C-alpha positions in Angstrom: 39.5 -69.9 -35.4 38.0 -66.4 -35.6 40.0 -63.4 -35.0 38.6 -61.5 -32.0 37.7 -57.8 -31.8 37.7 -56.4 -35.4 37.4 -52.8 -36.3 35.6 -52.4 -39.6 35.9 -48.6 -40.4 32.9 -47.2 -42.3 34.2 -45.4 -45.3 30.9 -43.7 -45.9 32.0 -41.4 -43.2 35.5 -40.7 -44.6 36.6 -37.5 -46.4 36.5 -38.4 -50.1 38.8 -35.5 -50.9 41.5 -37.2 -48.9 40.4 -40.8 -49.1 43.8 -42.5 -49.4 45.1 -40.3 -46.5 42.2 -41.5 -44.4 42.8 -45.1 -45.3 46.5 -44.8 -44.3 45.4 -43.3 -41.0 43.0 -46.2 -40.4 45.7 -48.7 -41.2 48.3 -47.2 -38.9 45.7 -46.7 -36.1 44.8 -50.4 -36.1 41.7 -50.9 -38.2 41.3 -54.4 -39.6 38.5 -54.0 -42.3 37.2 -51.2 -44.5 33.4 -51.2 -44.5 31.5 -50.0 -47.6 27.9 -49.1 -47.2 26.3 -49.7 -50.6 22.8 -48.1 -50.8 20.4 -48.0 -53.8 17.8 -45.5 -52.7 15.2 -48.2 -52.8 15.9 -50.7 -50.1 17.0 -47.8 -47.9 16.3 -44.0 -48.3 19.8 -43.1 -49.3 22.2 -43.6 -52.2 25.9 -44.2 -51.6 29.1 -45.7 -53.0 29.4 -48.5 -55.5 31.9 -51.2 -56.8 34.2 -48.6 -58.5 35.3 -47.3 -55.1 36.2 -50.8 -54.0 38.1 -51.4 -57.2 40.0 -48.2 -56.7 41.1 -49.0 -53.2 41.8 -52.7 -53.6 45.4 -52.1 -55.0 46.4 -49.6 -52.3 45.5 -51.5 -49.1 45.8 -55.0 -47.7 42.9 -54.5 -45.2 39.8 -56.7 -45.6 37.2 -55.0 -47.8 33.7 -55.5 -46.4 30.9 -54.7 -48.9 27.5 -54.2 -47.1 24.9 -54.3 -49.9 21.8 -52.4 -48.7 20.1 -52.9 -52.1 17.1 -54.8 -53.5 17.8 -58.2 -54.9 21.6 -58.0 -54.4 22.1 -61.2 -56.4 22.0 -59.0 -59.5 25.3 -57.2 -58.4 27.3 -60.0 -56.7 29.5 -60.4 -59.7 30.4 -56.7 -59.8 31.3 -56.4 -56.2 33.2 -59.7 -56.2 35.3 -58.7 -59.2 35.9 -55.3 -57.8 37.9 -56.9 -55.0 35.5 -57.3 -52.0 36.7 -59.9 -49.5 33.4 -60.1 -47.7 29.9 -59.5 -49.2 27.0 -58.9 -46.9 23.4 -58.9 -48.1 20.2 -58.2 -46.2 17.8 -61.1 -45.5 14.9 -58.7 -46.1 16.2 -57.7 -49.6 16.6 -61.2 -51.0 13.8 -63.0 -52.7 15.9 -66.2 -52.5 18.4 -65.8 -49.7 20.0 -69.2 -50.1 20.5 -68.8 -53.8 22.2 -65.4 -53.2 24.5 -66.9 -50.6 25.6 -69.6 -53.1 26.2 -66.9 -55.7 28.6 -65.1 -53.4 30.4 -68.4 -52.5 30.9 -69.2 -56.2 33.3 -66.2 -56.3 35.2 -67.5 -53.3 34.1 -64.6 -51.1 33.1 -64.7 -47.4 29.4 -64.4 -47.0 27.5 -62.3 -44.6 23.8 -61.8 -43.9 22.4 -58.7 -42.2 19.1 -58.3 -40.4 17.3 -55.1 -39.6 16.2 -54.1 -36.1 12.7 -55.5 -36.5 13.7 -58.8 -38.1 13.5 -61.9 -36.0 16.8 -63.9 -35.7 14.9 -67.1 -36.6 15.0 -66.2 -40.3 18.7 -67.1 -40.3 18.4 -70.6 -38.7 18.3 -72.5 -42.0 21.3 -70.7 -43.6 23.7 -70.7 -40.6 25.8 -73.6 -42.1 26.3 -71.6 -45.3 27.5 -68.2 -44.0 30.6 -66.7 -42.4 29.1 -63.5 -40.8 25.9 -62.1 -39.3 25.5 -58.3 -39.3 23.2 -56.9 -36.6 21.8 -53.5 -37.6 21.6 -51.4 -34.4 19.8 -48.6 -36.2 17.5 -48.7 -39.2 19.8 -48.7 -42.2 20.2 -45.7 -44.4 21.9 -42.9 -42.5 24.8 -42.4 -40.1 24.3 -40.7 -36.7 21.1 -42.4 -35.6 20.2 -43.3 -32.1 21.3 -46.8 -31.0 18.4 -49.3 -30.5 18.9 -50.9 -27.1 17.3 -54.2 -28.0 20.2 -54.8 -30.3 22.2 -56.1 -27.3 19.6 -58.7 -26.5 19.4 -59.7 -30.2 23.2 -60.2 -30.2 23.0 -62.4 -27.2 20.3 -64.5 -28.8 22.2 -64.8 -32.0 25.4 -65.9 -30.2 23.4 -68.6 -28.4 21.8 -69.8 -31.6 25.2 -70.0 -33.3 26.7 -71.9 -30.3 23.9 -74.4 -30.3 24.6 -75.0 -34.0 28.2 -75.7 -33.2 29.4 -72.9 -35.5 30.9 -70.6 -32.9 34.4 -70.9 -34.4 33.1 -70.1 -37.9 30.5 -67.4 -37.8 31.5 -63.8 -37.1 29.0 -61.6 -35.3 29.2 -58.0 -36.5 27.3 -54.9 -35.3 26.6 -51.6 -37.1 24.9 -48.4 -36.0 26.0 -45.8 -33.5 29.0 -48.0 -32.4 30.9 -46.1 -29.7 32.8 -47.0 -26.5 29.7 -47.7 -24.5 27.6 -49.6 -27.1 30.6 -51.7 -28.2 31.2 -52.8 -24.6 27.6 -53.8 -24.2 27.6 -55.6 -27.5 30.8 -57.4 -26.8 29.4 -58.8 -23.6 26.5 -60.2 -25.7 28.9 -61.8 -28.2 29.8 -59.3 -30.8 33.4 -59.2 -31.9 33.3 -57.2 -35.1 32.4 -53.5 -34.9 31.5 -51.2 -37.7 32.9 -47.8 -36.6 31.7 -44.5 -38.1 30.8 -41.0 -37.0 30.1 -42.1 -33.4 33.6 -43.3 -32.8 36.4 -42.9 -35.5 35.1 -40.2 -37.9 34.1 -37.6 -35.4 34.0 -34.1 -37.0 37.1 -32.1 -36.3 38.9 -35.0 -34.6 42.0 -36.9 -35.8 41.1 -40.3 -37.4 44.4 -41.9 -36.5 44.1 -41.0 -32.9 40.5 -42.0 -32.7 41.3 -45.4 -34.3 44.2 -46.0 -31.8 41.9 -45.2 -28.9 39.1 -47.5 -30.2 41.7 -50.2 -30.9 42.9 -50.1 -27.3 39.3 -50.1 -26.1 38.1 -53.2 -27.9 41.4 -55.0 -27.2 40.7 -54.6 -23.5 37.6 -56.8 -23.8 39.7 -59.9 -24.1 41.4 -59.1 -20.8 38.1 -58.9 -19.0 37.1 -62.4 -20.0 
């Protein structure tokens, strides 16, 4: 059975001069996962992070490490991210020449498999791999940079994906995650549509000049309240 309402804190938005301090604040505040945005400057117009950061943090936290590979042909780097200590490896459907082969490569290392789709990608591209994956990541902005405007159609896409997952009988297996301007309002709308895993960055937890621990606690209470409304 899937755990409901997960906070996956986006470490791309953390303070790298005090990274362990930020991680401790996230743990104490109630975050469940640490989300690593891996960008190659080719698939997306930005370049960030890598397996070494995951390898460094793996011994100091028990939180789930969620590697989001926004890179071309990610199959080339599955081994590095698996061996670094990732628990979940997410690849983009649009970046894989052979998506099914990439999924199997991740599973060979015993890792949970996620597939992400960009805002303009039709959910039908995932139909034939549903039985092989553990998570679907909906991009609510075009990948590459934090702080972008939320794309409203993401809510309808989440609803359609949840219905497709249910029709396949995989509702207790496949996690539905959302990333991109996740805040109190957008998370509520997305949850109503079926999202239970929220990638939280500058719009929610890592707000400039605000306390990470306090913001995590507030967001934890917010998303936990969803269960009481159902």
